C-alpha positions as CSV (number, residue, x, y, z in Angstrom):
1,M,73.9,59.6,-53.0
2,A,72.5,56.2,-52.0
3,K,71.9,55.5,-48.3
4,S,74.4,52.9,-47.0
5,V,72.7,49.9,-45.5
6,A,74.3,47.8,-42.7
7,L,74.0,44.0,-42.5
8,G,71.3,44.3,-39.8
9,D,69.3,46.6,-42.0
10,L,69.6,44.0,-44.8
11,L,68.2,41.3,-42.6
12,A,65.4,43.7,-41.6
13,F,64.8,44.4,-45.2
14,S,64.3,40.7,-45.8
15,R,61.1,41.1,-43.7
16,S,60.1,44.3,-45.5
17,S,58.1,44.9,-48.6
18,S,59.5,44.3,-52.0
19,A,59.0,48.0,-52.7
20,D,61.3,49.0,-49.8
21,I,64.0,46.6,-50.9
22,R,63.7,47.6,-54.6
23,A,63.9,51.3,-53.8
24,W,67.0,50.9,-51.6
25,L,68.7,48.5,-54.0
26,K,68.0,50.6,-57.0
27,D,69.9,53.5,-55.4
28,A,72.7,51.3,-53.9
29,N,73.4,49.0,-56.9
30,S,71.1,49.3,-59.9
31,T,72.7,46.3,-61.7
32,L,72.1,44.1,-58.7
33,A,68.6,45.5,-58.4
34,E,67.8,44.4,-61.9
35,R,69.4,40.9,-61.3
36,V,67.5,40.3,-58.1
37,D,64.2,41.5,-59.7
38,A,64.8,39.2,-62.7
39,Q,65.7,36.2,-60.5
40,A,62.7,36.7,-58.3
41,T,60.4,37.0,-61.3
42,M,61.9,33.9,-62.9
43,R,61.1,31.9,-59.7
44,G,57.7,33.4,-59.2
45,E,58.8,35.1,-56.0
46,S,58.5,38.6,-54.8
47,V,61.8,40.5,-54.3
48,A,61.3,40.3,-50.6
49,Q,60.9,36.5,-50.8
50,F,63.9,36.1,-53.0
51,V,66.1,38.1,-50.5
52,R,64.7,36.2,-47.5
53,I,65.5,32.9,-49.2
54,A,68.9,34.0,-50.3
55,V,69.8,35.1,-46.8
56,A,68.4,31.9,-45.2
57,D,70.2,29.7,-47.8
58,F,73.5,31.4,-47.1
59,M,73.1,31.2,-43.3
60,A,72.2,27.5,-43.5
61,E,74.5,26.3,-46.3
62,A,77.5,28.5,-46.6
63,D,80.9,26.9,-46.0
64,E,84.1,28.5,-44.7
65,E,85.0,29.7,-48.2
66,A,81.7,31.3,-48.8
67,W,81.9,33.1,-45.4
68,A,85.4,34.2,-46.2
69,S,84.2,35.7,-49.5
70,L,81.4,37.5,-47.7
71,M,83.8,39.0,-45.1
72,S,86.1,40.1,-47.9
73,A,83.2,41.7,-49.8
74,L,82.0,43.5,-46.7
75,R,85.5,44.8,-45.8
76,N,86.0,46.3,-49.2
77,A,82.4,47.6,-49.7
78,T,81.2,51.2,-49.5
79,D,77.7,49.8,-48.9
80,P,78.0,46.6,-46.8
81,G,74.3,45.7,-47.2
82,A,74.5,45.7,-51.0
83,A,77.7,43.8,-50.9
84,C,76.1,41.2,-48.6
85,L,73.1,40.9,-50.7
86,E,75.2,40.5,-53.9
87,T,77.3,37.7,-52.2
88,M,74.2,35.9,-50.9
89,T,72.4,36.2,-54.2
90,E,75.3,34.7,-56.1
91,F,75.5,31.9,-53.5
92,R,71.8,31.1,-53.9
93,I,72.0,31.1,-57.7
94,T,75.1,28.9,-57.7
95,M,73.7,26.5,-55.1
96,E,70.5,26.1,-57.1
97,L,72.4,25.5,-60.3
98,A,74.5,22.8,-58.6
99,A,71.4,21.0,-57.3
């Protein structure tokens, strides 16, 4: 069984090594782990860099609708950290595509 990660843990992970993030995410949500790894590789970033930027972008740029989506995802999630990262990853990708 994967260890559930709280939002604070996710924010701490963004300062952790890519190996730590990868190991947790592989257990929590292997599909998301593959997507984050692919997106990081495509951008020439480490997984930790990708996560750190996704969190920062969300915190700086998210509107009320994005925050509402995040809160809904967290409320319904068995692993809030993975749900948060998935929402923030999608936000970063969407934001970059719109630019």
